[in-house]
C-alpha positions in Angstrom: 5.7 -38.6 -28.3 3.2 -41.5 -28.6 -0.2 -41.1 -30.2 -1.8 -41.2 -26.8 0.5 -38.4 -25.6 -0.4 -36.4 -28.6 -4.1 -36.9 -27.9 -3.7 -36.0 -24.3 -1.7 -32.9 -25.1 -4.2 -31.7 -27.7 -7.1 -32.2 -25.3 -5.2 -30.3 -22.6 -4.5 -27.4 -24.9 -8.1 -27.3 -26.1 -9.5 -27.5 -22.6 -11.6 -30.5 -23.6 -12.4 -32.1 -20.2 -14.7 -34.7 -21.8 -11.9 -36.1 -23.9 -9.4 -35.9 -21.1 -11.7 -38.0 -18.9 -12.0 -40.5 -21.7 -8.3 -40.7 -22.4 -6.9 -40.8 -18.8 -7.8 -44.3 -17.9 -6.5 -45.8 -21.1 -3.3 -43.6 -20.7 -2.6 -44.9 -17.2 -3.0 -48.5 -18.2 -1.0 -48.4 -21.4 1.7 -45.7 -21.2 5.0 -46.0 -19.4 5.5 -44.3 -16.0 7.8 -41.8 -17.6 5.0 -40.6 -19.9 2.6 -40.6 -17.1 4.8 -38.3 -15.0 5.3 -36.1 -18.0 1.5 -35.7 -18.5 1.1 -35.0 -14.8 3.5 -32.1 -15.1 1.5 -30.8 -18.1 -1.7 -31.0 -16.1 -0.1 -29.0 -13.3 1.3 -26.5 -15.8 -2.1 -25.9 -17.3 -4.0 -25.9 -14.0 -5.8 -29.3 -14.3 -5.1 -30.1 -10.7 -7.7 -32.8 -10.2 -6.4 -34.6 -13.3 -2.8 -34.1 -12.1 -3.7 -35.5 -8.7 -5.3 -38.6 -10.3 -2.1 -39.4 -12.3 0.2 -38.7 -9.4 -1.9 -40.9 -7.2 -1.5 -43.7 -9.7 2.2 -43.2 -9.9 2.5 -43.1 -6.1 0.7 -46.5 -6.0 3.3 -47.8 -8.4 6.3 -46.2 -6.6 5.3 -45.6 -2.9 8.9 -44.8 -1.9 9.5 -42.2 -4.6 9.9 -38.9 -2.8 9.6 -36.7 -5.8 6.1 -38.1 -6.6 5.1 -37.5 -3.0 6.3 -33.9 -3.1 4.5 -33.2 -6.4 1.3 -34.7 -5.1 1.6 -32.6 -1.9 2.0 -29.5 -4.0 -1.2 -30.3 -6.0 -3.1 -31.2 -2.8 -2.2 -27.8 -1.2 -3.6 -26.1 -4.3 -6.7 -28.2 -4.0 -7.1 -27.2 -0.4 -6.3 -30.7 1.0 -3.6 -29.4 3.3 -3.8 -32.2 5.9 -3.0 -34.9 3.4 -0.3 -32.7 1.8 1.4 -32.1 5.1 1.3 -35.8 5.9 3.1 -36.6 2.6 5.7 -33.9 3.1 6.4 -35.1 6.7 6.9 -38.6 5.4 10.0 -37.5 3.4 13.1 -38.8 5.2 15.9 -36.3 6.1 18.5 -38.5 4.2 16.5 -38.3 1.0 18.0 -36.1 -1.8 14.6 -34.5 -2.2 14.3 -33.5 1.5 15.3 -29.9 1.0 12.7 -29.6 -1.7 10.0 -30.9 0.8 11.2 -28.3 3.3 10.9 -25.6 0.7 7.3 -26.6 0.0 6.5 -26.7 3.7 8.0 -23.2 4.1 5.8 -22.0 1.2 2.7 -23.5 2.8 3.5 -22.0 6.3 4.3 -18.6 4.7 0.9 -18.6 2.9 -0.7 -19.3 6.3 1.1 -16.4 7.9 3.3 -18.6 10.1 6.5 -16.9 9.1 8.6 -18.1 12.0 7.8 -21.7 11.2 8.4 -21.1 7.5 11.8 -19.5 8.2 12.8 -22.4 10.4 12.1 -24.8 7.5 14.1 -22.7 5.1 17.0 -22.4 7.4 17.0 -26.2 7.9 17.1 -26.6 4.1 19.9 -24.1 3.7 22.0 -26.0 6.3 21.8 -29.0 3.9 22.3 -27.0 0.6 23.9 -23.7 1.7 24.7 -22.6 -1.9 21.3 -23.4 -3.5 20.0 -20.1 -5.0 16.3 -21.1 -4.8 16.6 -21.6 -1.0 18.5 -18.3 -0.6 15.7 -16.6 -2.6 13.0 -18.2 -0.5 14.8 -17.0 2.7 15.0 -13.4 1.2 11.3 -13.6 0.4 10.4 -14.4 4.0 12.6 -11.6 5.2 11.0 -9.2 2.7 7.5 -10.2 3.7 8.2 -9.7 7.4 9.7 -6.3 6.9 13.4 -7.1 7.4 14.3 -5.2 4.3 18.1 -4.7 4.7 18.6 -8.4 5.4 16.4 -9.3 2.4 18.2 -6.9 0.1 21.6 -8.3 1.1 20.5 -11.7 -0.2 18.8 -10.4 -3.3 21.9 -8.4 -4.1 24.1 -11.6 -3.8 21.7 -13.4 -6.1 21.5 -10.5 -8.5 25.2 -10.5 -9.0 25.0 -14.0 -10.6 21.6 -14.0 -12.4 18.8 -11.6 -13.5 15.9 -13.8 -12.6 15.1 -16.6 -10.2 11.9 -18.5 -9.8 10.4 -16.3 -12.5 11.1 -13.2 -10.5 13.1 -10.3 -12.0 15.6 -9.6 -9.2 16.1 -6.0 -10.1 12.3 -5.5 -9.7 12.3 -7.3 -6.3 15.3 -5.2 -5.1 13.5 -2.0 -6.2 10.5 -3.0 -4.2 12.4 -4.1 -1.2 14.6 -0.9 -1.1 11.5 1.3 -1.6 9.7 -0.5 1.2 12.7 0.1 3.5 12.8 3.8 2.6 16.0 3.7 0.5 14.4 5.4 -2.4 17.4 6.5 -4.4 18.8 2.9 -4.4 15.3 1.7 -5.3 15.1 4.1 -8.2 18.3 2.7 -9.7 16.9 -0.8 -9.6 13.5 0.3 -11.0 15.3 1.9 -14.0 17.3 -1.3 -14.4 14.1 -3.5 -14.2 12.4 -1.2 -16.8 15.2 -2.1 -19.3 14.1 -5.7 -19.0 10.3 -5.2 -19.1 7.8 -2.3 -18.9 4.8 -2.7 -16.7 2.4 -0.2 -15.0 3.6 -1.2 -11.5 7.2 -0.7 -12.4 6.5 2.7 -14.0 4.5 3.8 -10.9 7.2 2.4 -8.6 9.9 4.3 -10.5 7.8 7.5 -10.4 7.2 7.1 -6.6 10.9 6.5 -5.9 11.9 9.5 -8.0 9.3 11.6 -6.1 10.6 10.5 -2.7 14.2 11.1 -3.9 13.1 14.7 -4.8 13.8 14.1 -8.5 10.5 15.6 -9.5 11.3 16.1 -13.2 12.1 12.4 -13.5 8.9 11.6 -11.5 6.8 13.6 -14.0 8.4 11.8 -16.9 7.8 8.3 -15.5 4.3 9.1 -14.5 3.4 10.7 -17.8 4.7 7.5 -19.5 2.6 5.5 -17.1 -0.5 7.5 -18.0 0.1 6.8 -21.6 0.8 3.1 -21.0 -2.3 2.6 -18.7 -4.7 5.5 -18.4 -6.7 3.6 -15.8 -3.8 3.3 -13.3 -5.6 5.7 -11.0 -3.1 6.2 -8.3 -0.7 7.6 -10.9 -2.7 10.7 -11.4 -2.4 12.0 -7.8 1.3 11.3 -7.7 1.8 13.0 -11.1 -0.2 16.0 -10.0 1.8 16.2 -6.7 5.1 16.0 -8.8 4.0 18.9 -10.9 3.1 20.9 -7.8 6.6 20.3 -6.4 8.1 22.0 -9.4 5.5 24.7 -9.1 3.7 23.9 -12.3 0.4 24.3 -10.5 -1.7 24.7 -13.7 -0.4 21.3 -15.0 -1.0 19.8 -11.6 -4.6 21.1 -11.6 -5.2 19.7 -15.1 -3.8 16.3 -14.2 -5.9 15.9 -11.1 -9.0 16.9 -12.9 -8.2 14.2 -15.5 -7.8 11.8 -12.6 -11.2 12.7 -11.2 -12.8 11.9 -14.6 -11.2 8.5 -14.4 -12.1 7.7 -10.8 -14.9 9.9 -9.4 -15.0 8.1 -6.1 -11.4 8.7 -4.9 -11.7 11.3 -2.1 -8.0 12.1 -2.1 -8.3 13.3 -5.7 -10.9 15.9 -4.6 -8.8 17.0 -1.6 -5.7 17.7 -3.8 -7.9 19.3 -6.4 -9.2 21.6 -3.7 -5.8 22.5 -2.5 -4.3 23.1 -6.0 -7.4 25.1 -7.2 -6.7 27.4 -4.3 -3.1 27.8 -5.3 -4.3 28.6 -8.8 -6.5 31.4 -7.4 -9.8 29.6 -7.7 -11.3 29.5 -4.1 -14.8 28.8 -5.2 -13.7 25.8 -7.3 -11.5 24.7 -4.3 -14.6 24.7 -2.0 -16.6 22.7 -4.6 -13.9 20.0 -4.7 -13.6 19.9 -1.0 -17.3 19.6 -0.6 -17.3 16.6 -2.9 -14.5 15.0 -0.9 -16.6 15.5 2.3 -19.6 14.1 0.5 -17.7 10.9 -0.2 -16.5 10.7 3.4 -18.3 13.0 5.9 -15.5 12.4 8.4 -12.6 13.2 6.1 -10.6 15.3 8.5 -8.0 16.7 6.0 -10.7 18.0 3.7 -12.7 19.5 6.6 -9.7 21.3 8.0 -8.8 22.8 4.6 -12.3 23.9 3.8 -12.6 25.5 7.3 -9.4 27.4 6.7 -10.7 28.8 3.4 -14.0 29.8 5.0 -12.1 31.5 7.8 -9.8 33.3 5.4 -12.9 34.6 3.5 -14.8 35.4 6.6 -17.6 33.0 5.7 -18.5 32.5 9.3 -22.1 31.1 8.8 -20.7 28.3 6.6 -18.1 27.5 9.3 -20.9 27.2 11.9 -23.2 25.2 9.5 -20.4 22.6 8.8 -19.5 22.4 12.5 -23.0 21.9 13.6 -23.5 19.2 11.0 -20.5 17.4 12.4 -21.9 17.7 15.9 -25.2 16.2 14.8 -23.2 13.2 13.5 -21.3 13.0 16.8 -18.0 13.7 15.1 -15.5 16.1 16.6 -12.3 17.5 15.2 -10.3 19.7 17.7 -8.2 21.1 14.9 -11.0 23.2 13.6 -12.2 24.6 17.0 -10.2 27.9 16.7 -12.1 28.6 13.4 -15.4 27.7 14.9 -14.9 29.7 18.1 -14.0 32.8 16.1 -16.9 32.3 13.8 -19.4 32.1 16.6 -17.9 35.3 18.1 -18.1 37.2 14.9 -21.8 36.1 14.6 -22.4 37.4 18.1 -23.1 34.0 19.5 -20.8 34.8 22.4 -21.8 32.0 24.9 -21.2 29.4 22.2 -17.9 31.0 21.2 -16.8 31.0 24.9 -17.7 27.3 25.3 -15.6 26.4 22.3 -12.7 28.6 23.1 -12.5 26.9 26.5 -12.5 23.4 24.9 -9.9 24.5 22.3 -7.6 26.0 24.9 -6.3 22.6 26.1 -5.1 21.8 22.6 -3.9 25.2 21.5 -2.3 26.7 24.6 1.1 26.8 22.8 -0.4 28.5 19.7 0.2 32.2 20.2 -2.2 33.2 17.3 -5.0 31.3 19.0 -4.2 32.6 22.4 -4.2 36.2 21.2 -7.7 35.9 19.7 -8.9 34.1 22.8 -7.4 36.7 25.0 -9.2 39.6 23.2 -12.4 37.7 23.1 -12.3 37.3 26.8 -11.6 41.0 27.4 -14.4 42.0 25.1 -16.7 39.5 26.9 -15.8 41.0 30.3 -13.9 37.9 31.5 -10.8 39.8 32.6 -9.6 37.3 35.2 -9.6 34.5 32.6 -8.0 36.9 30.1 -5.1 37.4 32.6 -4.5 33.6 32.6 -4.2 33.6 28.8 -2.0 36.7 28.8 0.3 35.0 31.3 0.5 32.0 29.0 1.5 34.3 26.1 4.2 35.9 28.3 5.6 32.5 29.1 5.7 31.7 25.4 7.0 35.1 24.2 8.8 36.6 27.2 10.5 39.3 25.1 7.2 40.6 23.7 6.5 43.8 25.7 3.0 44.1 24.3 1.8 41.2 26.5 3.3 42.6 29.6 1.6 46.0 28.9 -1.6 44.2 28.2 -1.4 42.4 31.5 -0.9 45.7 33.3 -4.2 47.0 31.9 -6.0 43.9 33.3 -5.0 44.7 36.9 
């Protein structure tokens, strides 16, 4: 390595832009093209794109027919946002040039970044026709298939590559296979590859992925182990807390599930799904008041959080807290937000609070959505009878008979309404 190369390399490592600016001109005049190309690669490696472009531009002036220089310059230009000039350079590479498949690969990368997947795939296929056994091209094809949701096709290619090598283009193939199989819903296969990938490296994403795949495979004990390890590795990996709590709930360790989700809330106090789960698991642990508090916090974060509203309404109904049902419903009405799922609770609450006209109005609206729900129909039927609406009650009883033709009680009730 020449003294000038040493000076340039030291300035690059130290990030000394002032020295680089001083050295470049002298370097381009006095050093051989081989050293110039080497320094251009260093610039690209360290992210000095403008400097890399300047050196490559000089080399291109010296060797205008050199395809590799044109491809490297195009790669830098894409990074700099100069796509038009980059595409012009890539299109200039002749099909009979040895570097032509490389230019197609770079074009495919560019089109893929732009979301033009069909165009990108066409370029990759063209390159594969020229070099059918090139692993990088096969990998690029698999990446497009993966990104466009064609997981079985992608996995087939990844598997073929994985049989020959562990990594390609800096990507651990076991990890990519785990992600692809998981995305395609093949969680047990994904889990095997996650565990293999974890033997090569341990990252929070891999730990979470393995825990999620284990959960989906109904291997809840393994899921808790992986997610506890994740919590220790990265306590701020927030999504791990909910999945860990859910895993404990699946093995009926509700106390541990409650403790974990409370820990998660301390880490991320703005995640509404944490409060929803905390409300549900508090209820399972026999703490209805705590459950309601958590659900209220979930609704405070998102006043239209349907899941939390439905759960809190069901608790209110179970505890006969009719005024609170009405208060929440009327608040939703004021905000022009309606949830038909809660209407049976609301109608019954108005009836119990002797607001019969309001109850009747809501029962009528709810009937369209719940005319196959025998529990709702029974309550609606008796409400109508008590409210003196016997003809409408007959319609509801007939519906009950259609749903439960062997239930004599409904036939007898219908006779009393004649």
